[in-house]
Kinemage of the C-alpha trace (Angstrom):
@kinemage 1
@onewidth
@group {chain A} dominant
@subgroup {mainchain}
@vectorlist {calphas} color= white
{ca unk a 1} P 199.286 100.036 -212.006
{ca unk a 2} L 198.814 96.249 -211.803
{ca unk a 3} L 198.198 94.286 -214.987
{ca unk a 4} L 194.590 93.148 -215.205
{ca unk a 5} L 192.665 90.371 -216.939
{ca unk a 6} L 188.882 90.708 -217.030
{ca unk a 7} L 186.728 87.554 -216.768
{ca unk a 8} L 183.717 87.933 -219.077
{ca unk a 9} L 180.894 85.723 -220.309
{ca unk a 10} L 177.152 85.236 -220.146
{ca unk a 11} L 175.486 84.882 -216.731
{ca unk a 12} L 175.838 81.459 -215.053
{ca unk a 13} L 178.766 80.163 -217.124
{ca unk a 14} L 181.009 79.752 -214.057
{ca unk a 15} L 182.848 83.095 -213.916
{ca unk a 16} L 182.405 83.761 -210.207
{ca unk a 17} L 183.060 80.124 -209.265
{ca unk a 18} L 186.285 80.373 -211.234
{ca unk a 19} L 187.141 83.693 -209.607
{ca unk a 20} L 186.679 82.118 -206.177
{ca unk a 21} L 189.197 79.448 -207.153
{ca unk a 22} L 191.665 82.017 -208.462
{ca unk a 23} L 191.641 84.427 -205.596
{ca unk a 24} L 191.208 84.676 -201.867
{ca unk a 25} L 188.780 87.548 -202.593
{ca unk a 26} L 185.524 85.553 -202.730
{ca unk a 27} L 182.818 86.456 -205.217
{ca unk a 28} L 179.256 85.391 -204.549
{ca unk a 29} L 178.474 82.371 -206.747
{ca unk a 30} L 174.712 82.073 -207.093
{ca unk a 31} L 172.428 80.388 -209.592
{ca unk a 32} L 170.925 83.567 -211.041
{ca unk a 33} L 172.114 86.398 -213.340
{ca unk a 34} L 173.965 89.486 -212.082
{ca unk a 35} L 175.015 88.119 -208.685
{ca unk a 36} L 178.262 90.049 -209.119
{ca unk a 37} L 177.004 93.562 -208.480
{ca unk a 38} L 180.405 95.197 -208.158
{ca unk a 39} L 183.431 94.029 -210.117
{ca unk a 40} L 185.411 91.760 -207.789
{ca unk a 41} L 189.167 92.212 -208.023
{ca unk a 42} L 191.611 89.571 -206.826
{ca unk a 43} L 195.403 89.608 -206.917
{ca unk a 44} L 196.839 86.227 -207.882
{ca unk a 45} L 200.394 84.896 -207.912
{ca unk a 46} L 201.924 83.731 -211.203
{ca unk a 47} L 203.302 80.208 -210.553
{ca unk a 48} L 207.049 80.144 -211.317
{ca unk a 49} L 209.179 77.231 -210.042
{ca unk a 50} L 212.323 79.282 -210.795
{ca unk a 51} L 211.499 81.659 -207.954
{ca unk a 52} L 211.292 78.737 -205.530
{ca unk a 53} L 214.724 77.483 -206.628
{ca unk a 54} L 216.254 80.931 -206.143
{ca unk a 55} L 214.774 81.162 -202.649
{ca unk a 56} L 216.364 77.818 -201.719
{ca unk a 57} L 219.795 79.096 -202.772
{ca unk a 58} L 219.639 82.680 -201.493
{ca unk a 59} L 217.484 82.144 -198.368
{ca unk a 60} L 216.193 85.751 -198.394
{ca unk a 61} L 214.257 87.575 -195.697
{ca unk a 62} L 211.434 88.257 -198.158
{ca unk a 63} L 210.076 86.742 -201.395
{ca unk a 64} L 207.931 88.653 -203.910
{ca unk a 65} L 206.407 86.748 -206.865
{ca unk a 66} L 204.822 88.187 -210.005
{ca unk a 67} L 201.109 88.918 -209.726
{ca unk a 68} L 198.179 89.644 -212.024
{ca unk a 69} L 194.867 91.234 -211.056
{ca unk a 70} L 191.770 89.305 -212.091
{ca unk a 71} L 188.571 91.329 -212.427
{ca unk a 72} L 185.294 89.402 -212.239
{ca unk a 73} L 182.694 91.304 -214.252
{ca unk a 74} L 178.926 90.679 -214.115
{ca unk a 75} L 177.475 88.439 -216.829
{ca unk a 76} L 176.779 90.260 -220.072
{ca unk a 77} L 173.581 89.647 -222.054
{ca unk a 78} L 172.331 90.375 -225.542
{ca unk a 79} L 171.845 94.148 -225.764
{ca unk a 80} L 174.589 94.943 -223.227
{ca unk a 81} L 176.127 97.470 -225.635
{ca unk a 82} L 172.841 99.391 -225.448
{ca unk a 83} L 172.590 99.136 -221.671
{ca unk a 84} L 170.603 95.900 -221.293
{ca unk a 85} L 171.175 94.080 -217.994
{ca unk a 86} L 174.062 95.899 -216.358
{ca unk a 87} L 175.730 96.369 -219.731
{ca unk a 88} L 177.049 99.909 -219.868
{ca unk a 89} L 178.396 99.822 -216.316
{ca unk a 90} L 180.357 96.620 -216.801
{ca unk a 91} L 181.531 97.234 -220.346
{ca unk a 92} L 183.288 100.206 -218.760
{ca unk a 93} L 185.070 97.839 -216.357
{ca unk a 94} L 186.312 95.737 -219.303
{ca unk a 95} L 187.803 98.827 -220.954
{ca unk a 96} L 190.249 99.200 -218.062
{ca unk a 97} L 191.685 95.661 -218.331
{ca unk a 98} L 194.740 94.591 -220.351
{ca unk a 99} L 193.364 91.256 -221.588
{ca unk a 100} L 190.145 89.254 -221.559
{ca unk a 101} L 189.421 85.764 -220.259
{ca unk a 102} L 186.188 84.740 -221.973
{ca unk a 103} L 184.492 81.945 -220.006
{ca unk a 104} L 182.131 79.800 -222.081
{ca unk a 105} L 179.837 77.125 -220.705
{ca unk a 106} L 180.565 73.722 -222.242
{ca unk a 107} L 178.696 71.463 -219.820
{ca unk a 108} L 175.095 70.242 -219.504
{ca unk a 109} L 173.379 70.535 -216.127
{ca unk a 110} L 169.626 70.970 -215.748
{ca unk a 111} L 170.185 72.377 -212.257
{ca unk a 112} L 172.141 75.376 -213.557
{ca unk a 113} L 169.967 77.857 -215.441
{ca unk a 114} L 171.156 79.041 -218.878
{ca unk a 115} L 170.128 82.597 -219.664
{ca unk a 116} L 169.151 81.582 -223.248
{ca unk a 117} L 167.482 78.293 -222.353
{ca unk a 118} L 170.033 75.791 -223.654
{ca unk a 119} L 173.798 75.234 -223.895
{ca unk a 120} L 175.293 76.436 -227.186
{ca unk a 121} L 178.905 77.631 -226.793
{ca unk a 122} L 179.232 79.022 -230.324
{ca unk a 123} L 176.084 81.151 -229.963
{ca unk a 124} L 177.149 82.244 -226.470
{ca unk a 125} L 180.584 83.305 -227.732
{ca unk a 126} L 179.050 85.249 -230.610
{ca unk a 127} L 176.629 87.078 -228.298
{ca unk a 128} L 179.531 88.421 -226.223
{ca unk a 129} L 181.648 89.146 -229.320
{ca unk a 130} L 178.855 91.131 -230.968
{ca unk a 131} L 178.132 93.193 -227.857
{ca unk a 132} L 181.811 94.107 -227.453
{ca unk a 133} L 182.135 94.892 -231.165
{ca unk a 134} L 179.033 97.111 -231.084
{ca unk a 135} L 180.448 99.038 -228.145
{ca unk a 136} L 183.728 99.554 -230.026
{ca unk a 137} L 181.817 100.584 -233.145
{ca unk a 138} L 180.067 103.261 -231.123
{ca unk a 139} L 183.440 104.636 -229.939
{ca unk a 140} L 184.949 104.548 -233.425
{ca unk a 141} L 181.921 106.264 -234.959
{ca unk a 142} L 182.152 109.121 -232.443
{ca unk a 143} L 185.833 109.615 -233.198
{ca unk a 144} L 185.246 109.589 -236.974
{ca unk a 145} L 182.648 112.343 -236.631
{ca unk a 146} L 185.001 114.305 -234.399
{ca unk a 147} L 187.855 114.198 -236.960
{ca unk a 148} L 185.784 114.504 -240.136
{ca unk a 149} L 186.328 118.224 -240.758
{ca unk a 150} L 189.980 118.587 -239.686
{ca unk a 151} L 190.981 115.467 -241.673
{ca unk a 152} L 190.374 117.428 -244.907
{ca unk a 153} L 193.146 119.927 -244.126
{ca unk a 154} L 195.567 117.963 -241.901
{ca unk a 155} L 197.474 115.015 -243.376
{ca unk a 156} L 198.255 113.445 -240.009
{ca unk a 157} L 194.612 113.636 -238.945
{ca unk a 158} L 193.624 112.233 -242.350
{ca unk a 159} L 195.824 109.204 -241.711
{ca unk a 160} L 194.125 108.540 -238.361
{ca unk a 161} L 190.729 109.162 -239.952
{ca unk a 162} L 191.430 106.567 -242.669
{ca unk a 163} L 192.542 104.078 -240.022
{ca unk a 164} L 189.304 104.599 -238.112
{ca unk a 165} L 187.218 104.114 -241.257
{ca unk a 166} L 189.039 100.826 -241.925
{ca unk a 167} L 188.486 99.659 -238.347
{ca unk a 168} L 184.818 100.643 -238.584
{ca unk a 169} L 184.286 98.506 -241.705
{ca unk a 170} L 186.073 95.617 -239.992
{ca unk a 171} L 183.767 95.846 -236.962
{ca unk a 172} L 180.691 96.109 -239.188
{ca unk a 173} L 181.663 92.732 -240.656
{ca unk a 174} L 181.428 91.192 -237.183
{ca unk a 175} L 185.188 91.045 -236.667
{ca unk a 176} L 187.108 92.130 -233.590
{ca unk a 177} L 189.768 94.863 -233.819
{ca unk a 178} L 192.483 92.421 -232.646
{ca unk a 179} L 192.212 90.699 -236.059
{ca unk a 180} L 192.674 93.981 -237.996
{ca unk a 181} L 196.240 94.558 -239.319
{ca unk a 182} L 197.732 97.215 -237.025
{ca unk a 183} L 201.310 98.411 -236.602
{ca unk a 184} L 202.694 100.102 -233.472
{ca unk a 185} L 201.768 103.589 -234.753
{ca unk a 186} L 198.192 102.470 -235.482
{ca unk a 187} L 197.836 101.054 -231.987
{ca unk a 188} L 199.074 104.306 -230.513
{ca unk a 189} L 196.517 106.235 -232.592
{ca unk a 190} L 193.726 104.021 -231.233
{ca unk a 191} L 194.973 103.872 -227.634
{ca unk a 192} L 192.854 106.709 -226.240
{ca unk a 193} L 189.656 105.006 -227.481
{ca unk a 194} L 190.235 102.095 -225.079
{ca unk a 195} L 188.733 99.646 -227.566
{ca unk a 196} L 187.600 96.402 -225.979
{ca unk a 197} L 188.069 94.019 -228.917
{ca unk a 198} L 191.662 95.120 -229.524
{ca unk a 199} L 192.628 93.334 -226.294
{ca unk a 200} L 194.080 89.803 -226.475
{ca unk a 201} L 191.589 87.089 -225.486
{ca unk a 202} L 191.845 83.653 -223.914
{ca unk a 203} L 188.814 81.392 -224.350
{ca unk a 204} L 188.144 79.224 -221.321
{ca unk a 205} L 185.824 76.255 -221.832
{ca unk a 206} L 184.156 75.411 -218.526
{ca unk a 207} L 183.498 71.670 -218.810
{ca unk a 208} L 182.095 68.902 -216.598
{ca unk a 209} L 184.473 66.730 -214.575
{ca unk a 210} L 184.421 63.856 -217.106
{ca unk a 211} L 185.495 66.166 -219.964
{ca unk a 212} L 188.381 67.996 -218.284
{ca unk a 213} L 191.085 65.995 -220.134
{ca unk a 214} L 189.605 65.286 -223.573
{ca unk a 215} L 186.782 67.806 -223.952
{ca unk a 216} L 183.342 67.043 -225.376
{ca unk a 217} L 181.069 67.850 -228.317
{ca unk a 218} L 180.520 71.406 -227.031
{ca unk a 219} L 184.290 71.996 -226.912
{ca unk a 220} L 184.795 70.675 -230.457
{ca unk a 221} L 182.200 73.119 -231.803
{ca unk a 222} L 183.858 75.969 -229.925
{ca unk a 223} L 187.306 74.990 -231.274
{ca unk a 224} L 185.952 75.107 -234.818
{ca unk a 225} L 184.407 78.545 -234.302
{ca unk a 226} L 187.679 80.186 -233.137
{ca unk a 227} L 190.002 78.602 -235.732
{ca unk a 228} L 190.727 81.864 -237.572
{ca unk a 229} L 191.249 83.974 -234.448
{ca unk a 230} L 194.782 83.006 -233.393
{ca unk a 231} L 193.360 82.593 -229.888
{ca unk a 232} L 194.141 80.014 -227.227
{ca unk a 233} L 191.508 77.700 -225.771
{ca unk a 234} L 191.872 76.109 -222.332
{ca unk a 235} L 189.723 73.378 -220.786
{ca unk a 236} L 188.898 73.724 -217.124
{ca unk a 237} L 186.210 72.486 -214.766
{ca unk a 238} L 185.214 75.298 -212.436
{ca unk a 239} L 183.591 72.692 -210.187
{ca unk a 240} L 186.865 70.756 -209.794
{ca unk a 241} L 188.811 73.975 -209.258
{ca unk a 242} L 186.428 75.180 -206.551
{ca unk a 243} L 186.848 71.866 -204.713
{ca unk a 244} L 190.648 71.944 -205.063
{ca unk a 245} L 190.684 75.475 -203.643
{ca unk a 246} L 189.163 74.147 -200.404
{ca unk a 247} L 191.913 71.512 -199.918
{ca unk a 248} L 194.851 72.871 -197.935
{ca unk a 249} L 196.899 69.666 -197.587
{ca unk a 250} L 199.292 69.380 -200.557
{ca unk a 251} L 199.304 65.563 -200.644
{ca unk a 252} L 195.521 65.442 -200.460
{ca unk a 253} L 195.319 67.997 -203.259
{ca unk a 254} L 197.726 65.926 -205.376
{ca unk a 255} L 195.610 62.791 -204.829
{ca unk a 256} L 192.460 64.678 -205.769
{ca unk a 257} L 194.028 65.872 -209.028
{ca unk a 258} L 195.283 62.361 -209.846
{ca unk a 259} L 191.723 61.079 -209.476
{ca unk a 260} L 190.878 63.109 -212.593
{ca unk a 261} L 194.157 62.319 -214.376
{ca unk a 262} L 195.532 65.821 -213.740
{ca unk a 263} L 199.096 66.731 -212.764
{ca unk a 264} L 198.297 70.334 -211.814
{ca unk a 265} L 195.247 72.495 -211.300
{ca unk a 266} L 193.555 74.222 -214.201
{ca unk a 267} L 193.945 77.470 -212.288
{ca unk a 268} L 197.761 77.169 -212.467
{ca unk a 269} L 197.547 76.638 -216.238
{ca unk a 270} L 195.145 79.538 -216.587
{ca unk a 271} L 197.368 81.959 -214.687
{ca unk a 272} L 200.408 81.072 -216.796
{ca unk a 273} L 198.353 81.389 -219.983
{ca unk a 274} L 197.058 84.795 -218.892
{ca unk a 275} L 200.637 85.925 -218.225
{ca unk a 276} L 201.683 84.672 -221.666
{ca unk a 277} L 198.607 86.308 -223.230
{ca unk a 278} L 199.886 89.677 -222.023
{ca unk a 279} L 203.233 88.913 -223.758
{ca unk a 280} L 205.137 89.209 -220.508
{ca unk a 281} L 208.432 87.727 -219.376
{ca unk a 282} L 210.127 87.657 -215.975
{ca unk a 283} L 213.476 88.840 -214.727
{ca unk a 284} L 214.742 88.383 -211.160
{ca unk a 285} L 216.604 90.390 -208.553
{ca unk a 286} L 218.147 88.386 -205.720
{ca unk a 287} L 219.799 89.325 -202.432
{ca unk a 288} L 219.665 88.378 -198.760
{ca unk a 289} L 216.953 90.969 -198.119
{ca unk a 290} L 214.697 89.961 -201.015
{ca unk a 291} L 214.291 87.651 -203.983
{ca unk a 292} L 211.807 89.147 -206.402
{ca unk a 293} L 210.251 88.442 -209.798
{ca unk a 294} L 209.553 91.416 -212.075
{ca unk a 295} L 207.143 91.508 -215.040
{ca unk a 296} L 208.186 93.213 -218.272
{ca unk a 297} L 206.975 93.084 -221.863
{ca unk a 298} L 208.798 90.919 -224.387
{ca unk a 299} L 211.487 93.049 -226.076
{ca unk a 300} L 212.075 95.429 -223.139
{ca unk a 301} L 215.512 97.087 -223.036
{ca unk a 302} L 217.615 97.138 -219.851
{ca unk a 303} L 216.910 100.789 -218.839
{ca unk a 304} L 213.145 100.292 -219.137
{ca unk a 305} L 213.394 97.035 -217.178
{ca unk a 306} L 215.218 98.976 -214.448
{ca unk a 307} L 212.437 101.574 -214.544
{ca unk a 308} L 209.935 98.914 -213.440
{ca unk a 309} L 211.725 98.905 -210.071
{ca unk a 310} L 211.944 102.708 -209.841
{ca unk a 311} L 211.862 105.539 -212.383
{ca unk a 312} L 215.200 106.810 -211.014
{ca unk a 313} L 216.826 103.528 -212.078
{ca unk a 314} L 215.817 104.207 -215.681
{ca unk a 315} L 216.729 107.898 -215.667
{ca unk a 316} L 220.189 107.329 -214.199
{ca unk a 317} L 220.875 103.964 -215.854
{ca unk a 318} L 224.593 103.200 -216.332
{ca unk a 319} L 224.725 99.453 -216.911
{ca unk a 320} L 223.156 96.132 -215.981
{ca unk a 321} L 225.025 93.169 -214.510
{ca unk a 322} L 223.346 90.053 -215.877
{ca unk a 323} L 223.546 86.357 -214.993
{ca unk a 324} L 221.533 83.725 -216.858
{ca unk a 325} L 219.154 81.879 -214.534
{ca unk a 326} L 220.557 78.424 -215.387
{ca unk a 327} L 224.112 79.581 -214.674
{ca unk a 328} L 223.078 80.970 -211.284
{ca unk a 329} L 221.304 77.726 -210.339
{ca unk a 330} L 224.188 75.549 -211.566
{ca unk a 331} L 226.933 77.548 -209.841
{ca unk a 332} L 224.929 78.426 -206.747
{ca unk a 333} L 225.754 82.098 -206.164
{ca unk a 334} L 226.559 85.460 -207.695
{ca unk a 335} L 230.167 85.211 -206.480
{ca unk a 336} L 230.653 81.824 -208.169
{ca unk a 337} L 229.208 83.182 -211.431
{ca unk a 338} L 231.588 86.163 -211.306
{ca unk a 339} L 234.555 83.891 -210.676
{ca unk a 340} L 234.039 81.843 -213.855
{ca unk a 341} L 232.984 84.800 -216.039
{ca unk a 342} L 229.270 84.034 -216.146
{ca unk a 343} L 228.277 87.583 -215.173
{ca unk a 344} L 227.883 89.890 -218.178
{ca unk a 345} L 227.881 93.692 -218.224
{ca unk a 346} L 225.187 95.025 -220.556
{ca unk a 347} L 224.362 98.559 -221.726
{ca unk a 348} L 221.315 100.554 -222.763
{ca unk a 349} L 220.609 98.512 -225.901
{ca unk a 350} L 220.480 95.151 -224.163
{ca unk a 351} L 217.154 93.348 -224.585
{ca unk a 352} L 216.272 91.510 -221.386
{ca unk a 353} L 215.681 87.738 -221.711
{ca unk a 354} L 213.186 85.697 -219.723
{ca unk a 355} L 214.819 84.492 -216.507
{ca unk a 356} L 217.701 86.986 -216.437
{ca unk a 357} L 219.150 87.727 -213.014
{ca unk a 358} L 219.671 91.501 -213.017
{ca unk a 359} L 221.584 94.033 -210.940
{ca unk a 360} L 221.404 97.665 -212.076
{ca unk a 361} L 224.024 100.401 -211.699
{ca unk a 362} L 222.692 103.942 -211.907
{ca unk a 363} L 223.404 107.574 -211.020
{ca unk a 364} L 221.133 109.154 -208.417
């Protein structure tokens, strides 16, 4: 199943305009709430210059980059956790994503309606936070009631019950589950609840063209409000990105970016940040038939990395032949790396590093 990031925010903050810039799957961008009636899903390529360099050297028949699915979800409003607007339907869509991109309006424009009458990024952020926390609180409460009786006689259930009570108190204080101290076992205990606020979040400040480099007063207030969250904040102008998306000529696109003092599009930065948010790294396989980038979690061992290609690779794993990306680029080929001893043979306990060139040996 593809990794997914859900774009959330209040109505009219620029989510669908941003989605249009991210993906060839076009969402309707209209100046009224709930124009996204079904969640739009777009598959986007993760920019990685290393893949381009490998293609130049190997000249394969096919190239496959890493991708992430972006899900554009209708604007949430106050009361969404209780079904206001299209709340219940779309909160369900968020549950299925791996991470959240929270778009917050940080620009003034009298021609673009604000659902609450005026621009206030801190209030807007809190409205979404509270609705997601309330939905999680509802799920946690149900599970507590379900385990209440058996927890008295089963120590393992009691441990989960105590964890849920702690999480409940945390949510009642207006805090998201991602800021609650959880170890791997705790996360596993909570996994089946599909909690929304346990997911990592990237705050995206949608600014006007003049503020895309340095921000503005709205951005400064937003920065202050997320200080304790260990969350990343990106500045991006959805208007600029939508215009860039329409330019097909690379030189013309470069000139357009330079006009705003930019060296690359905000979309490129956003995609990389989303990839990083999911704590992913890339390894490569390279041959004349195909050069391909593969996504794995940080800390993945060689057999599990092989399993991303096919489950049989993991089951029958024997060893991995590994070349560091820089060595491959410097020496120019697998044969040259072998000749000077730059190919390593690694076993089941090897932790894959970002950029590794991998070839797996396995029993069928």
